[in-house]
SELUM-490102 format. One record per residue (C-alpha): residue in three letters; x negated, y negated, z. Coordinates in steps of 0.25 Angstrom, whole numbers, padded with zeros to 4 digits, always signed. Last residue first. Example, Ala and Ser with C-alpha at 12.3 -4.5 7.8 and 13.67 -1.06 7.14 Angstrom:
2
SER-0055+0004+0029ALA-0049+0018+0031
END
This chain:
115
ILE-0386-0483+0412GLU-0390-0498+0414SER-0394-0499+0400LEU-0380-0495+0395ILE-0373-0506+0403GLN-0383-0516+0397THR-0380-0511+0383PHE-0365-0513+0386PHE-0367-0527+0391TYR-0375-0531+0378ARG-0365-0524+0369SER-0354-0533+0373GLU-0342-0528+0380GLY-0330-0529+0371PRO-0326-0514+0373ILE-0331-0509+0386LEU-0342-0498+0384THR-0343-0488+0395ALA-0356-0481+0399SER-0357-0467+0403LYS-0370-0460+0408TYR-0375-0447+0404ALA-0384-0436+0410ALA-0380-0423+0404LYS-0374-0413+0414ALA-0383-0403+0421LYS-0381-0388+0422ILE-0392-0382+0414LEU-0403-0393+0415ARG-0399-0396+0429VAL-0401-0381+0433LEU-0415-0381+0427PHE-0419-0394+0434ASP-0414-0388+0447GLY-0422-0376+0445LYS-0435-0384+0442ARG-0433-0392+0455LEU-0430-0407+0452ALA-0438-0419+0455GLY-0433-0433+0455ASP-0421-0440+0448GLY-0410-0433+0441MET-0410-0423+0431ASP-0400-0429+0421ILE-0398-0421+0409TYR-0398-0427+0395GLY-0393-0417+0384LYS-0392-0402+0384LYS-0388-0393+0395PRO-0398-0382+0398MET-0394-0367+0394GLY-0393-0357+0405MET-0399-0352+0418LEU-0407-0341+0412ARG-0413-0348+0400LEU-0415-0360+0409PHE-0424-0352+0418LEU-0432-0346+0407VAL-0434-0360+0401ASP-0439-0364+0415LEU-0449-0353+0414ALA-0453-0358+0401ASN-0457-0372+0407ILE-0452-0385+0412ASP-0458-0397+0418VAL-0450-0408+0412GLY-0458-0418+0404GLN-0447-0421+0393ASP-0455-0413+0383LYS-0454-0401+0392LEU-0438-0403+0393SER-0437-0403+0378PHE-0446-0391+0376PHE-0438-0383+0386VAL-0424-0388+0380LYS-0429-0384+0366LYS-0433-0370+0371LEU-0420-0369+0379SER-0413-0370+0365GLY-0405-0382+0360GLN-0399-0395+0365PRO-0409-0404+0371VAL-0411-0407+0386VAL-0414-0421+0389VAL-0418-0423+0404VAL-0414-0435+0412LYS-0421-0439+0425ASN-0434-0433+0420PRO-0439-0420+0426TYR-0447-0419+0439ILE-0449-0404+0442PRO-0449-0398+0456ILE-0452-0383+0457SER-0440-0376+0464LEU-0437-0367+0452TYR-0451-0361+0452PHE-0450-0358+0467LEU-0437-0351+0465VAL-0443-0343+0453SER-0455-0339+0462ILE-0446-0335+0473PHE-0439-0325+0464LEU-0451-0319+0458LEU-0457-0317+0472PHE-0444-0310+0476CYS-0444-0301+0464THR-0458-0297+0466ASP-0455-0294+0481LEU-0443-0286+0476PHE-0452-0278+0466THR-0463-0276+0476ASN-0453-0270+0487LEU-0446-0261+0476THR-0459-0255+0474MET-0467-0256+0461
END
């Protein structure tokens, strides 16, 4: 194997990985990531309808452990690379609601339903 063939192979592999990470996927607006191993995270995302496979688990293993909890993915399509980065670096999707003492339960539940 000559050096030229080796460099061509490395270049094709690099281009293939870039193409794979640019494939669009359509995840749910909020994805639930459980605490545990990457295998548990993989099966949880698969059950939620996210198009993920063993190669994505390999990329997650190289990039780091995903955050646990509810993760906001936004609306619309994401590139597969952006999805994996959001799994690792995103913060949990939480909203705050303030309960004012003396306010009736009816109004408080109305505020919660708007969130």
